[in-house]
Each structure stands twice: as C-alpha cells, then as structure tokens.
N, C-alpha and C positions, 0 to 999 in steps of 0.2 A: 800411410805407407808411401815411401819415396819411390820414384820411378827407377827401374833397373838401369836404364841408360844414364840417368843422372848420377846414380851411385858409381857406375863404371867410370864416369868422367872424374869424379872425386878421387878415384884410385889411380888416375893417370892415363886412363884409356882415352883414345880419340877415335873419331869415325874413320874407318878404313874401308876403302872401295877396291875391289879386285875385279878386273875384267879377265874372265877365264875363257880362253879359246880352246875348243876341243873338236875332235873329228867325229863325224857321225858314224855310228857303228855299221850301218848298212851301206853308207856311201863315204868311204874314207877320204875321197878327194875333196869333200865338202867340209868346211869349217863353220861351226856354230859358235855364237857368243853367249856368255852367261855373266850377269853382273851380280856380285856378292857384296853385301854391306853389313857391317856390324862394328861395334865398338871393340877395338883391339889395342894391344900394347906393342908399340914398336920398340926395338927393331926385330924382335923374335916372332911376333904375330902368332901367338899360340892358338887363337880361335881359328884363324885362317888355315894354319897348318893342320889342325884337327879336321876341318872341313875338307881339305885337299886329300888327306889320308882316307877319309870316308869315301870321297869321290873315286879315288884310285881302287879301293877295295870293293866297292858296292855298285858302281855304275859302269855302263858299257862303253861310253864315249871316252877314248883315250885323250888325255890332256895334251894340248899343243903348245900353248903359251899362256903365261899369267902376268898381267901388269898390275902393280899395286900402287895406290895413291893413299898417302897418309900425311897428316899435318907435319910430322917430323921429317918426312922425305921431301917436302915442298918448301919449307920455311927455314931460312938460316937460323942457327941458334942465337946469334948475336949480330946486331947491326950497329956500327958506330960511325959517326961522321967526324973525321979527324980535322980536316982543313981543306979549303979549296972551294970548288964550284961544283954544283950538281946540275947536270943537264939531262933532260929527257928528250929524246928524238922521236 
C-alpha cells in the first residue's frame, strides 16, 4: 500500500503550511498562533479552506490572520539566463 502523502504528490499536491493567528475567546486582546500543515493543491487550497470553514463554524477563537507558504507561492515558474553577468551580494 502506497503512502497517502506520496499519492497526493503524484496528483500535484505539495506541502502547504499555514500560520493561523486567532484571538483567545476569554482574552480577545491576546493573539495565539497555530501551525497547520498538509499536502494541498495551489492556488485554491481546498484542504486548507475546509479546515478554515471547520474552524469558523466549530471553534471559539475568531481568526485574525492566516499566512500561507506553498511551493508554487515561493518558486518562480521559470528561470532563464539570457545573457550577461550574475552577481550575488
């Protein structure tokens, strides 16, 4: 039996990390952080959206901000060296 994560990668999914900041229900001035990771499909992120819908409907801590990191958001789709000099400072 193949690993579920490996099968997801074969279908085009990549590891997605979301930093979810939310307010504590009893102390709304305080913000708590929660990290979520799963293999998801950019740019729509269906698994992350389902998780956020679950959070909004079932948990007490209201969402404050969500930052998403995914391979397609970080890497350019194509890199070509045309001509000239490449300098790294």
